[in-house]
N, C-alpha and C positions, 0 to 999 in steps of 0.2 A: 805354443802350442796350445794342440789341446789336450784334454784332459786322457783320451784314446790313445795316440800316439807314446803317453808315458804308463803304459801299465806293462807291467811283466808280469811271468804267473810265475810263479817260486816255489815248492817243497817249503813247509812250515819249516820257521826255522828257531832258535833263542833270540837273538838280536828283533825280531818280528814283534818280541814281547808286547812294550810300552801300547807299539799301534795297533795292535791286536787284540786290547786288553778296554784302549779307547771304544774300539769301531763292537764289542760286545756288550760293553756298556752302552750305547746304541740302540745295538738289538735289541740287548734287556730292556728297552725304556721304552720299547715298540711293542714288545710284549712276543716277541719274535726267537726265544733260546734255542729252543731245539734244536737248531741245527750244531751247535758247540754239543751235543749226543751227552749232554747231563754233567760235563766234564769245568763247566766251567768255575768251582770250586779247588778244582784241580788245578785250573790254570794259574786261579792265583797262586794258587800254593804253593804249586813248584811247579813252574813253566818248561823247562826240562822234562820232567818225565811226561807231560801233555804235548808237548812235542814228539816223544818217542812216543808214545800209545796213536799220535796221528801218524805219525809215518810205519806204524807197522801195520796200521789196517791195512796197509796195499799188500801182504803176506796173509792175514787173516781168516784163514775161511774154519766158518763153527757148521751148526747143519738149519740157521737161519740169515747167516751171513757171510759174502763173498769178498773178494777182497775191493778194496775202495781206496784211491787216488785224491789225497786232498789237495789243493794250490790255492793261494793267496793271488790276491790280487793287488802288485804294490805298482803303486805310482810315486815316484820320489822315493821317501820314505816312511808311507803311507800306506798302509791300507785302507784298500777302497771294496775288495769282497772277498767272494771267496767263490768257487767250484767244486764241487767233488764230480769221481768216477766211476761207478763202478765195473768192473772190469769183466761181467756177466750180469745177466740177471736170475731172478729171487720168483717165481709167480705172484708173490707180494710187490715185488717191484715191478711186475708188467703192469701190473692195479695203478700202482700207487705210487712216483716215486722215480723211474724207469732208470736208465741208465747215471743222466745226468741231474746233474741240482745246484741251484746258484743263489744266490743271494749279491748285492749289492748294500753295502752299510747307507743306511739312512741317508745322512747327508749328503751322499753323490749320486740319489736315482737324480734320472730323467737324463744322466751326462754319456749315456753311451758305453756302462763299466759295463752293464751286463753283457751287452753284444759284443764288446770285445774279449770277455772271460769267454762267452762262448766257441768266439770264432778260434782264440790261444787253444781252446782245451779239442778243436776237434783231430791237428795233427796226435796230440798226446793219444786221445781214444786210438787213431788208429794203430799207433805204435802198439799199444796191450793189440791191439789185434781183431780191436771193434770196425768191421766194415761201414755197421748205418746205427747207430742208436738213436732211442728212446725216451721222447721226454714227454712231460708229461705236465702238463697246469690246467688252471680252474679255468674255467671259460672265461668268468668273470676279469680274465688278469691280466687285461691287455695289454700290461707291460710285458707279460711274457708272451705273449702273441705275438707281441712285434717283435720282440730278440732273438725267437724262435724261428718265426718266418725269417729275418732277415738272417740268417742261418744259413736257409735251403730247408727249414722245416716240411713239409712237407704233412700236411693232418689226418691221418687214414681215420679216425671214429671219433666221437665224441658218446660219451656216455654216463650217467649216474653209476658211479666204481660198488654203492651198496647203500641201503636202509637213512635218509638225514642225512648225506655227502654231496657236496656238492657238485655240478655237471662237471665234467673232466674232459678235456684236449689232449688226446695223445695222439703226439706227432712224431716220428721217422727222418732220422737226416741222414743220408749217407756220409761215409768220412775221406772228407779227403787223400790220396795216396801223400807221402810222402811223412813220414813220424815224425814228431817233438820231444823233444822232452826240457818238462822245468828247469827252469835254475836253481841247484841248490840251494844258495847266498848269494846275492849280491856284493 
């Protein structure tokens, strides 16, 4: 059985503490702890509070922050990636970030994890009321280019978002009908 067929997107849950912390450590060793939102200390200290905060992001709205659904990709009992869906775009997300962002645990890359996460996330985005989603990636990130294009991404623009910034690609993906919801906990 291949890894892609084993992946399930789930809502953050306390039962995934150990596998989440192992994944976070891999990202941190690679220099990519940013997606945790600066909350790695909270995750280590009080994982229940960390999960509660992640789940609350789906309802949280401030002047700078729109609601965002966090999902974890689980294969067996191991976290293999994470994906998040912004329910709408801010001006900043139009420039960088888009509706959907994802990361594959470094030791799981090259196995189709990101492609499968995005495939499963698109119907969830539809359930949030989105009919088309923006995904951005650096022009030289060929892995993300493949993931987005395999999921129907149409390149609409390539530009430098600001001084000293790398060239970015801006893709739009039509979201399929038929809403899906992530599993709460398995």
